[in-house]
KEKE-3310 file (N, C-alpha, C; in steps of 0.2 Angstrom, whole numbers, plus 5000, padded with zeros to 4 digits):
npx = (5004:5003:5006:5002:5010:5004:5003:5008:5005:5011:5007:5015:5015:5022:5033:5043:5055:5055:5058:5070:5068:5060:5067:5072:5060:5055:5064:5060:5048:5052:5059:5048:5041:5050:5050:5036:5035:5032:5038:5048:5059:5073:5073:5068:5077:5088:5084:5087:5085:5090:5088:5074:5071:5076:5067:5055:5059:5060:5047:5042:5046:5038:5025:5014:5021:5017:5021:5018:5021:5020:5024:5031:5028:5036:5049:5052:5053:5050:5036:5028:5022:5016:5017:5011:5006:5001:4998:4999:4988:4978:4979:4979:4990:4994:5009:5017:5015:5017:5018:5027:5030:5029:5020:5008:4990:4986:4978:4986:4990:4977:4974:4984:4980:4967:4970:4978:4969:4959:4966:4969:4956:4953:4962:4956:4957:4956:4956:4961:4975:4984:4999:5002:5013:5014:5008:5007:4995:4989:4991:4982:4969:4969:4969:4957:4948:4946:4940:4947:4949:4953:4958:4965:4977:4994:5006:5023:5039:5050:5067:5080:5072:5069)
npy = (4994:5011:5026:5042:5057:5071:5087:5102:5119:5136:5153:5167:5185:5199:5211:5218:5214:5200:5194:5187:5175:5168:5164:5150:5144:5153:5150:5137:5141:5148:5139:5131:5140:5141:5129:5129:5139:5146:5154:5162:5156:5159:5171:5169:5160:5168:5176:5180:5177:5188:5198:5198:5201:5214:5221:5220:5226:5239:5242:5241:5254:5263:5258:5248:5233:5216:5202:5185:5170:5153:5141:5126:5118:5108:5109:5122:5128:5138:5134:5138:5154:5171:5185:5202:5217:5234:5249:5267:5271:5263:5250:5233:5220:5203:5198:5187:5170:5154:5137:5124:5109:5097:5100:5103:5102:5103:5114:5126:5135:5141:5146:5156:5164:5168:5175:5186:5192:5196:5205:5215:5219:5225:5235:5243:5242:5247:5240:5224:5213:5201:5194:5182:5170:5166:5150:5145:5137:5130:5140:5150:5143:5142:5156:5160:5153:5162:5173:5180:5186:5185:5200:5208:5204:5205:5206:5202:5204:5191:5192:5183:5171:5161)
npz = (5000:4995:5003:5001:5004:5013:5007:5012:5010:5011:5009:5004:5004:4996:4990:4977:4983:4985:4973:4969:4975:4966:4956:4952:4949:4939:4929:4925:4920:4909:4901:4898:4890:4880:4874:4870:4861:4845:4836:4842:4849:4849:4856:4868:4873:4875:4885:4901:4918:4926:4916:4915:4928:4929:4921:4928:4940:4935:4932:4945:4949:4943:4946:4956:4963:4966:4974:4975:4984:4984:4996:4999:5014:5020:5014:5014:5002:4987:4977:4968:4960:4959:4950:4950:4944:4946:4938:4937:4930:4933:4927:4929:4929:4926:4928:4928:4931:4939:4942:4949:4940:4948:4957:4952:4949:4962:4965:4967:4958:4955:4967:4968:4957:4960:4971:4967:4958:4967:4974:4964:4962:4975:4975:4966:4952:4935:4923:4918:4913:4903:4896:4884:4878:4861:4856:4868:4873:4884:4894:4889:4890:4904:4909:4903:4911:4921:4916:4907:4890:4873:4866:4857:4844:4843:4832:4829:4822:4821:4825:4817:4817:4808)
capx = (5000:5007:5003:5004:5011:5000:5007:5005:5007:5010:5007:5018:5014:5027:5034:5049:5061:5054:5059:5075:5066:5056:5072:5072:5053:5055:5068:5056:5043:5056:5060:5042:5040:5055:5047:5030:5036:5031:5043:5053:5064:5080:5072:5067:5084:5092:5081:5089:5081:5092:5085:5067:5070:5077:5061:5050:5061:5059:5040:5041:5047:5032:5019:5015:5022:5015:5024:5015:5025:5017:5029:5030:5030:5041:5055:5052:5055:5044:5034:5024:5022:5012:5019:5006:5007:4996:5001:4995:4982:4974:4979:4982:4993:4997:5016:5020:5013:5020:5018:5032:5026:5027:5015:5002:4984:4984:4975:4990:4989:4970:4974:4988:4977:4961:4972:4980:4963:4956:4971:4968:4949:4953:4966:4952:4960:4951:4956:4966:4977:4989:5002:5004:5017:5010:5009:5005:4988:4987:4990:4976:4964:4970:4967:4950:4944:4946:4937:4951:4947:4958:4955:4968:4982:4999:5011:5030:5043:5055:5074:5083:5066:5068)
capy = (5000:5017:5031:5049:5062:5077:5092:5108:5125:5142:5158:5173:5190:5204:5216:5216:5211:5193:5192:5183:5168:5165:5162:5143:5143:5157:5147:5132:5144:5150:5132:5129:5145:5140:5123:5130:5145:5145:5158:5166:5152:5162:5177:5166:5157:5174:5180:5178:5179:5195:5203:5199:5205:5221:5224:5220:5231:5246:5242:5243:5261:5266:5254:5243:5226:5212:5195:5180:5164:5147:5138:5119:5119:5103:5110:5129:5131:5140:5129:5142:5161:5175:5192:5206:5224:5239:5255:5273:5272:5258:5244:5228:5215:5197:5198:5180:5165:5147:5131:5118:5103:5092:5102:5105:5098:5104:5121:5131:5141:5143:5150:5162:5168:5171:5180:5191:5196:5199:5211:5220:5222:5229:5241:5247:5242:5249:5234:5218:5210:5196:5193:5175:5169:5162:5143:5142:5136:5129:5146:5153:5140:5144:5162:5160:5151:5168:5178:5184:5184:5189:5207:5209:5200:5209:5202:5205:5200:5188:5192:5176:5166:5155)
capz = (5000:4995:5006:4999:5010:5013:5005:5015:5006:5014:5004:5007:4999:4997:4984:4972:4987:4984:4966:4969:4977:4961:4950:4950:4945:4933:4924:4923:4915:4903:4898:4895:4885:4874:4871:4867:4857:4838:4832:4846:4853:4851:4860:4875:4875:4877:4890:4907:4924:4927:4912:4917:4935:4928:4918:4934:4945:4932:4933:4952:4951:4941:4948:4962:4961:4971:4972:4980:4984:4987:4999:5002:5021:5022:5012:5014:4995:4983:4972:4964:4962:4954:4950:4948:4944:4945:4936:4939:4926:4935:4923:4932:4924:4928:4925:4928:4936:4937:4947:4948:4938:4953:4962:4948:4951:4969:4965:4969:4952:4956:4973:4967:4953:4964:4976:4963:4955:4973:4976:4959:4963:4981:4973:4961:4945:4930:4919:4919:4907:4904:4889:4883:4872:4856:4856:4875:4873:4891:4898:4887:4894:4911:4910:4901:4917:4926:4913:4902:4883:4868:4864:4851:4843:4841:4828:4830:4817:4825:4822:4817:4819:4804)
cpx = (5004:5003:5006:5004:5007:5004:5004:5009:5006:5010:5010:5017:5019:5027:5040:5055:5060:5056:5064:5073:5062:5061:5071:5065:5053:5059:5064:5051:5046:5057:5054:5040:5044:5052:5040:5030:5035:5036:5048:5057:5070:5079:5072:5073:5088:5090:5083:5084:5083:5089:5077:5066:5071:5071:5056:5052:5060:5051:5038:5042:5041:5025:5020:5016:5021:5018:5021:5019:5020:5023:5027:5033:5036:5048:5057:5055:5049:5042:5029:5024:5018:5015:5014:5008:5001:4999:4996:4989:4977:4974:4983:4985:4996:5004:5018:5017:5015:5020:5023:5028:5024:5022:5008:4996:4982:4980:4979:4990:4982:4970:4978:4984:4971:4964:4975:4974:4959:4960:4969:4961:4950:4957:4962:4954:4954:4951:4962:4968:4983:4992:5004:5008:5013:5013:5008:4998:4985:4986:4983:4970:4964:4967:4959:4945:4942:4943:4941:4949:4952:4954:4958:4974:4988:5004:5018:5034:5049:5062:5077:5078:5066:5074)
cpy = (5006:5022:5038:5054:5068:5083:5099:5114:5131:5147:5164:5179:5196:5208:5213:5213:5203:5190:5187:5175:5165:5162:5155:5142:5147:5153:5141:5135:5146:5144:5130:5133:5143:5134:5124:5135:5143:5148:5162:5162:5156:5168:5174:5163:5162:5177:5176:5180:5186:5200:5204:5203:5212:5225:5225:5225:5238:5247:5244:5250:5265:5263:5251:5236:5222:5205:5190:5173:5158:5143:5131:5120:5114:5105:5118:5132:5133:5135:5132:5150:5165:5182:5197:5213:5228:5246:5261:5274:5267:5251:5239:5223:5209:5196:5191:5176:5158:5143:5126:5112:5098:5094:5104:5100:5099:5111:5127:5137:5144:5148:5157:5167:5172:5177:5187:5196:5199:5206:5217:5223:5227:5235:5246:5247:5243:5243:5230:5215:5205:5195:5186:5174:5164:5155:5140:5142:5134:5135:5150:5150:5142:5151:5163:5158:5157:5174:5182:5181:5188:5195:5209:5205:5205:5204:5206:5201:5198:5189:5185:5171:5160:5151)
cpz = (5000:4998:5004:5005:5008:5012:5008:5012:5010:5009:5008:5002:5001:4991:4980:4976:4987:4978:4966:4971:4972:4955:4948:4946:4939:4927:4921:4918:4909:4898:4894:4889:4879:4870:4867:4861:4849:4834:4836:4851:4854:4856:4867:4878:4878:4883:4897:4913:4926:4923:4913:4923:4934:4926:4924:4939:4942:4933:4940:4953:4948:4943:4954:4960:4967:4969:4978:4979:4987:4989:5001:5009:5023:5020:5013:5007:4991:4978:4967:4965:4957:4955:4947:4949:4943:4944:4938:4936:4928:4931:4927:4927:4928:4925:4923:4933:4934:4943:4945:4945:4943:4957:4958:4950:4958:4970:4967:4964:4953:4962:4972:4962:4956:4968:4972:4960:4961:4975:4971:4960:4969:4979:4968:4954:4940:4925:4921:4913:4908:4896:4889:4877:4867:4856:4863:4876:4880:4895:4896:4890:4901:4913:4908:4907:4922:4922:4908:4895:4879:4866:4858:4850:4840:4838:4829:4825:4822:4822:4823:4819:4814:4803)
residu = (UNK:UNK:UNK:UNK:UNK:UNK:UNK:UNK:UNK:UNK:UNK:UNK:UNK:UNK:UNK:UNK:UNK:UNK:UNK:UNK:UNK:UNK:UNK:UNK:UNK:UNK:UNK:UNK:UNK:UNK:UNK:UNK:UNK:UNK:UNK:UNK:UNK:UNK:UNK:UNK:UNK:UNK:UNK:UNK:UNK:UNK:UNK:UNK:UNK:UNK:UNK:UNK:UNK:UNK:UNK:UNK:UNK:UNK:UNK:UNK:UNK:UNK:UNK:UNK:UNK:UNK:UNK:UNK:UNK:UNK:UNK:UNK:UNK:UNK:UNK:UNK:UNK:UNK:UNK:UNK:UNK:UNK:UNK:UNK:UNK:UNK:UNK:UNK:UNK:UNK:UNK:UNK:UNK:UNK:UNK:UNK:UNK:UNK:UNK:UNK:UNK:UNK:UNK:UNK:UNK:UNK:UNK:UNK:UNK:UNK:UNK:UNK:UNK:UNK:UNK:UNK:UNK:UNK:UNK:UNK:UNK:UNK:UNK:UNK:UNK:UNK:UNK:UNK:UNK:UNK:UNK:UNK:UNK:UNK:UNK:UNK:UNK:UNK:UNK:UNK:UNK:UNK:UNK:UNK:UNK:UNK:UNK:UNK:UNK:UNK:UNK:UNK:UNK:UNK:UNK:UNK:UNK:UNK:UNK:UNK:UNK:UNK)
# end
């Protein structure tokens, strides 16, 4: 008889000072994006955590940045995260969300997403958006569950994409 260990998750909410803790998870997200990408694999291969963190830190200067971590209590390691921003115009954005593959199916992503949307609502956001890399159909289905719909499609020419 196999007995499954009960997994306990704590959630920690903070600001950009928590960004370094998401690095291993962000690397997993970037690998998934590279795998799913239709035309921009070179772009995502060249994208490092330090580059992404720089962009988020710049956003934090002009907006409010919220970082929520899902922590496995048994290891004290993050197993999921959500970075959300709110700018001065009232536009909220789900900047990045990811759950380690080993912890999927436990409603961690659902908890993170609902928490981020509740925060945006409490802050009075006028609109909410998320950008999804072309080819990531799983992410599209995930966000649709929370009422996100495609409003426009932006096409970009990929340098060295062929």
